[in-house]
N, C-alpha and C positions, 0 to 999 in steps of 0.2 A: 482135654477137649475133643480126642477120641473116643473117651468115654462117654461124653453128652452126646455125641452123634450116634454111636451105636445105641445106645439108650432109646433115642428119637427114632431111630429106625425099627428098633425092636416093638417101640410102643407101636409105631405105624403098621407093624404087620400084624399084632395084636388086634387093633382094630379093625384090620382089612377081613382079619377072619371071622372076628364077632359080627361084622355086615353080613356075609354071607349065610351066617347061621339064622341069622335076622329074616332075609329073605326066604330063606328056604320056611323058618317058623310059620309066616303070615301066608304063603304062597299054601302051605299047606292048611291051614285053619281055615282061609277064604275056601279051598278045595271041599273043605268038610262041610263047611255051610252050603256050599252049593249042590252037594249030596245028598243035603238034608231033605231039602224041598225044589232042587232042579230050576234056583232062578237066574236067571241069566243076568243079573246084577253081582251075585256073588262071584262068579266067572270073571267077569270085567275087571272085580275089585282084586280078586287073586291074581290078575295080571298088572294092574295098576299100581297096585301100593307097591309090590316088588321094586318095578320101575322106578317108583318117587325113591324108594329107598336105596337103590343104586346110583340115581342121581345124586343123593344127598351124603352118599356115604363114598363113594367110589370115583364119580364124575369130578365133583368139585374139588377134590384134592391135586386135580389137574392143573385145576386154575391157577391155585396159590396153595404155598405152605397150609397144612391144616392138622389138627389135633383130630385124627382116626377116631380114636375111641370116644370122642365129645360127641361126634359127629353120629357115631354107631347108637349111641345111649340113645340120644335125642330124638334120631329116626325112629329108634323102637318104640317110644313113647307116644310118638304121634299117629304110628302106624297102630299101635295098641288100640289109642281112641277110637280109630274107624273101626275096630275090628268088634271093638264092645259096643259099638253103637249100632255096627251094623246086625248085632246078636240081638238086639235089643230093638231097636227101631229101626230098620233099613234108609226111611227118610231122612234121618241126620246124619246117617254114614254118608251118603253122598253127598251132603253138603260139606261133611266136614274133609272127604277126601278131596274136594274144590279148594278147600280152606289151605288144607296141608300143601298142595301145589302151590297156592298163592303164597304160603309163607315160605316156601324153600325160596322163591323168587325175593321175597323182603330179606332172608336172611342174607341172601348172595348181595345186595344191596349195601347192607349195613356192613357186612365182611368189605366191602372196597371203600366205604365211606370212611370205615377207620383206617384203612390202610392208604386211602388218599389223598383227606383231608389232614394238612400238616399245622392248620390252627385252627381252635375251634372258637375263638375269641365271638367272632361276629355270628356263627351260627347259634352260638348260646346265647345270645343277645335276643335273636330273633324268636328262640323259642319260648324267652321268658315271657312276652304278653300273650303270644300265642297259645299257650299252654294253659295259661290263667283264663284265657277269655273260653277256650274249649271245655275245661273243665268246669266253666261256671254254665254253659249250655244247659245241662239239664233241670239247674234252678228255674229256666224260663220256659225250655220247650219238654220239658221231663215228665215223665210218667212215675208214679209212684207204686214200687213192687215188693211185698215182704217189708214195708216201714222205711225202704230206703228209696229214694228220688235221684238215682243214679245212673239211669239209661235215658235216650233221645231215639226217635226213629226217621229216618231218610228214607220213605218210599215204604218199599216193605222191608227192611232192613234195619235191626237195633242196633245201637253204638255206644258202646260204655267209652266214655272219655279217658277215664281214668285208667284203661289199661295203654292209651297211646301214651298219655302225658307221662305215665311212669318211664317211659324211654326217657325222655325230654329233661325228666327229673333226675337221670343217673348221669347224662350227659353234662347237665349245670352244675351240680352239685361235685361230681369228679372235676370239671375245668376249675370252676371256682375255689374249691378246696385246695388243687394243686397249686394255684396262683395264690393262697392265703387271701381269697376276698372273702371275710367272714360275713359281713353283713350282707352281700349281694346274696350269697346260698342261703343265709337263716331269711332274709325275706320271702325267697321264694317258697321255702319249704313252708313256711307259717302260712301264706297264702293256699297253698295247696290244701294244707292241713284244714286252713278255716272252711273252704269251700267243700271239702269233703264232710266235714260237721254239720255245715247247714245241709246238705244233702242227707244225712244221718247213715252215711256209707260208713262205717267205725271200724270195717274189717280191712277195707283198703288204706285206712288212715291209720290203722294199727301198722300196717306193712308200710307204707311211705315213711313213718315215724320210725320206726324200727331200722330199718334200712338207713334212713340218715342220722341216727344216732349212731349207729356201728361203724360206719363211712367214714363220720367225724373223729372217732378212735382210731380209726384206719389211719387216719390222716395226720393228726396229732398226737397220739397216743395221750392225750389226756385224760386220766382216769378221774380225776375231782369233778370236770365239766361231765364227765359221760354219765357217773352217776347221780349228779345234779339232774340230766336229763330224764334220766330211770324214773328219779320220785317225780319231776316235772307231769311224765307220761301215768305213771300211776294214779296221781291228782286228776290228768283229764280223764282217765278210764271211770275212775268214782263217778266224774261230773257227768258223762255221758251216762253212766248207768242211772243215775239221780234224774238225768233231764229226759231220758227216751224212754217211752214205756214199752217200744218191743226189745230195748236193750232189758229192760228188767224181764220181759217175757222169758227171753232167751237165755238167759243166767238161771232163771228157775225151774226153766225146763233142762236144762244142763243137768242140774242139782238130782230131779226127780222127773224123768219123763212120763212117768206112769202116773202123773198126778194130773194129767191132762191127755189120757191117750188116743183120745178119738178127734183131739183139734192140732194144739199148738207142738204135742209131743209125739205125733203120729210118726213123722219121718224118721225121727233119730231110733226111734223105737224100732220101724222098719229097718231101718239099716243096719242097727245090730244084730236083728234075727236072722237078717240076708247075711252078714257075716258069719254067723253062727251057725246056720245050715250048709255053708259052704264046706265047713270044715277043713280039714288039713290039705285035702286036694281038690277039692272042690266039686260041683253037681256035672260039671261038663260044660262046655261051648255052647252057647244059645239054649242052656236049662237053667231051671228055677223060676224064680218070681221076680227078676227085677223089676218090673213096671209098678209093683204095688207101692215102691218107695216114690213119693210125688214130683223129685226133682232127681231121679237116677242120670241123667244124663248129664248134668252140669254139677252141681255141688256132690252128689253121692254118688259120682261113676266110681269111685275106689272100694265102695260096698258093692257094686257089682262086679268088679273084677276080683274080689275076694269071694263071693258067691257062688261065681262060675270056675275059676280057677285055683280057690283054694288059699288058705292063708301063707301056705310056703310061698305059694307064685307072689301074693302081695308084698310077704316081706322082702322078696327079690325085686319088687317094683322100689319098695322103699329104700331097699340097697343103690337101687340104680341113680335115683336122685340124690344119694349120699355120693356116689362116685362122681356126678356132674358137681356138685359142691367142692369135692376134694379136688378135679382137673380144676374147676375156676379158681380155685384159691391157689393151685401151683402157678395157673398162667398169670394171675394177677402178682405173686411173689418174683417170678421171672421177669416181669417187665422193665425196660430201662426208664421209660419214662412214666413221673409221677400221675400225670393223666391218665394214662394208658393201666398203669397197676389198680389206680382208683376205681376206673370204669369198668374192669374186669371184677373186680372184686364187688363193687354194685350190683351187677346184674348177677352174679353168683349169691349173693346174700339176697335179693329179691326171689330168685327161683326158690333159694335154700327156706326162707322165710314163710314164702306162700305153701309152697309144701308143706310145710309144718303147720299151718293155722288150718288149713282145709282138711289134711288128714287127722290133725288132731282131733278137729271137732266132729270128723264122721265116726271117730272110734270113741267119742265122749271124753276125750283127755282134756280138751278145753270147750268152753263156750262155741258153738257153731256160728261161724261167720259166712257171708254172702261173697265168697272168694272161689274162684277154679281151681281145678288142678292143671299145675301147667302141662301143656303138650297134650294132655288127654281129655279134659272136659270138652264138651261141645260147645261152639261157638267162634264165629269168625274175628271177632275183635280178640279174644283170648289167646286162641292159637296165635295168631299172626303175630301178636305181641311178644308171645313168648318164643316164635321163632327168630324176632330181631333180638332179643337178650342174647338167644344163643348164637345170632351173627355179630354182636358187637364182641362180644366172649371171642369168639371163633377168629375176627378179626385182628385182637391184642395177641391170640398164639399165632397166627401167622406173623405178626410183627416180628415176634421173640424168636421165631424159626429163621426169620431173615438176619437177626442180629445173632444168630449163632452160625449162619453159614458165612457171613461177614466177619467173623472173629476166626473160623476155622481159614480163611482166605487170607487174611493178615499173618495168623500163625505159620500158615504155608509160607509166606513172604521173607517171616523172620529167622527160618528154617527148621530143621525136623525136631531140633533139640525143645521147641517150646511147642509143639504140636501134643507131645507126648504129657504134657502138664495137667 
């Protein structure tokens, strides 16, 4: 038990040191951008972003037990998104900084929900119809963008319901799987996938399906049914390819983007050229030609990162996502309750799979899909939902710490001999 507590303290100290380095890095980066053109907005962000990082990494652990390393990694990626957006289009950066602040509040709310709510039966039952109704809204009042009808607009704000519903998807799946309610979660998952197919949002459908299948395997260890699910997913992918023209076009461009350089292949070619022009160490913050990529602020922001900071830094960003997946898996395996373990694993799978899908598309490893890079890409719905995922994961981590503290207290009551075991 002493060894576990010592390891936890060591991990907390390493996370605190990492947070300090992160704050200095972003203060220096925004200060450098300020010296470039003396815009007061850069100076404001040089103060605001480190403050938000401090709140997210140093202040929050005072409210509840926290995984300091996970908090540091998540906040680094959020701040990186604001920095890269400011270097390319300051107007996006101001909005992203506000979304970052809202995301921190949403993360705290999710942490406390996990810590406070003892029975998720009623919340899961309420989320079931509300989520399906929300996911159906783009079919009624949405607009089609890049072949998919997955957005709707409220005033001047754009909302992507699938980013919100993925939170309820994880809660419903985790609750039903932990209670062995097979048909309940299956009906909900099929309903979500059907609505996403009607929206032609195959990238999000892929994430939903992959997370559901992997979470089912984690809860049941049923390899045979999981393999059947993989084959079913492969069949659905072939069907989607045959049914939707924009999917055929994306696959064709993935195979040979030069066949339509001036049109459909333009953005992927510009992305690859940006990564290549960045080289090993990049062209420099605020330099290069990132705006030649049509959607540099959302789908292709990873290419902008590689161009300005270099391939080495891009690989470090990938390693940060790997570290988040590692921490999430560790948190899931340490959970005492099956619901919390599945919820942590689901959040980890969602972040990991979404990262693979978007970065794999940007570097031409797989066909490009219309998903965002977690924590980094521009967009309020995407950033806040990603912070909520981190909050749910952090909530389970804090419960794990509570359990360790309780074990230590009980061991102390039993005598010093059992504390050393």
